[in-house]
C-alpha positions as CSV (number, residue, x, y, z in Angstrom):
1,M,76.2,24.0,-36.1
2,P,74.2,24.6,-39.3
3,K,73.2,28.1,-40.0
4,T,69.5,27.4,-39.5
5,S,70.0,25.9,-36.0
6,I,70.3,29.4,-34.4
7,I,66.7,29.9,-35.5
8,S,65.6,27.1,-33.1
9,T,68.2,27.5,-30.4
10,A,68.6,31.3,-29.9
11,K,67.8,32.5,-26.4
12,R,68.1,36.2,-27.3
13,V,67.3,38.1,-30.4
14,V,68.8,41.6,-30.8
15,V,67.4,43.8,-33.6
16,Y,69.7,46.6,-34.6
17,L,67.5,49.6,-35.5
18,K,69.9,51.5,-37.8
19,P,69.9,50.3,-41.4
20,I,73.0,48.7,-42.8
21,N,74.3,47.5,-46.2
22,M,73.4,43.9,-46.7
23,R,76.9,43.2,-48.1
24,T,78.4,44.1,-44.7
25,A,81.1,41.5,-43.8
26,C,81.0,39.4,-40.6
27,E,83.9,41.3,-39.2
28,T,82.0,44.6,-39.4
29,L,78.9,43.0,-38.0
30,R,80.9,41.7,-35.0
31,T,82.3,45.2,-34.5
32,I,78.8,46.7,-34.5
33,C,77.7,44.2,-32.0
34,C,80.7,44.7,-29.7
35,N,81.2,48.5,-30.0
36,E,77.7,49.9,-30.7
37,L,75.6,47.4,-28.9
38,D,78.1,46.3,-26.2
39,I,77.1,42.7,-26.8
40,V,79.7,40.0,-27.6
41,P,78.2,37.6,-30.2
42,D,77.8,34.0,-29.1
43,A,75.9,30.9,-30.1
44,E,72.8,31.8,-28.0
45,T,72.4,35.3,-29.4
46,A,71.0,36.1,-32.8
47,F,71.4,39.6,-34.3
48,V,69.0,40.9,-36.9
49,F,69.9,43.7,-39.2
50,V,67.7,45.5,-41.8
51,N,68.6,47.5,-44.9
52,K,67.3,51.1,-45.6
53,A,64.5,49.9,-47.9
54,R,63.4,47.3,-45.3
55,D,63.2,44.6,-47.9
56,S,66.1,42.5,-46.6
57,L,67.0,41.0,-43.3
58,L,70.4,39.8,-42.3
59,L,70.7,37.3,-39.5
60,Y,74.1,37.2,-37.8
61,Y,75.4,34.9,-35.1
62,A,78.7,33.4,-33.9
63,D,79.4,29.9,-32.7
64,K,82.5,27.6,-32.2
65,A,82.8,27.3,-36.0
66,G,83.0,31.0,-36.6
67,D,80.7,33.9,-37.7
68,H,77.6,33.2,-39.8
69,T,75.0,35.2,-41.7
70,L,71.7,34.4,-43.4
71,L,70.1,36.8,-45.8
72,K,66.3,37.0,-46.3
73,K,64.6,39.0,-49.0
74,M,61.2,40.4,-48.1
75,D,58.5,42.5,-49.6
76,K,59.4,46.2,-49.3
77,N,58.4,47.7,-45.9
78,L,56.9,44.4,-44.8
79,L,58.9,44.5,-41.6
80,M,57.7,46.8,-38.9
81,L,60.6,47.5,-36.6
82,P,59.8,48.0,-32.9
83,P,60.3,51.6,-31.7
84,A,63.6,52.6,-30.1
85,P,63.6,52.2,-26.3
86,P,63.7,55.3,-24.1
87,G,67.3,56.5,-23.7
88,G,68.1,56.1,-27.4
89,A,69.6,52.6,-27.4
90,P,70.3,51.5,-31.1
91,F,68.7,48.1,-30.6
92,V,65.8,46.3,-29.1
93,D,65.4,42.7,-27.8
94,M,62.7,40.6,-29.3
95,S,61.4,37.1,-28.4
96,P,63.3,34.2,-30.0
97,A,59.9,33.0,-31.2
98,V,60.2,35.6,-34.1
99,L,63.1,33.9,-35.8
100,P,61.2,30.9,-37.3
101,K,58.5,33.4,-38.5
102,L,61.2,35.6,-40.2
103,F,63.7,33.0,-41.4
104,G,61.9,29.7,-41.3
């Protein structure tokens, strides 16, 4: 599956609200997904991570071929993250329709 196919096939988009280093390896991203978000990565779920400056997005997903990332540079503070949900969850779900707008 090419990296861009998740943009059109994702059924769920999870946005991690804590900033991360954009050089974070796939193994660490998988650990964040499993341990902090309690979501096992799969081919239908796309995870979006943002850096502290909010000028880069990192798309992460897993499929039969392995783990994949796609980095997108943006204008600083262009991305407005949704507010954290009540209860302090470290992520929010967004519509898959946002992926082509962000990474297309």
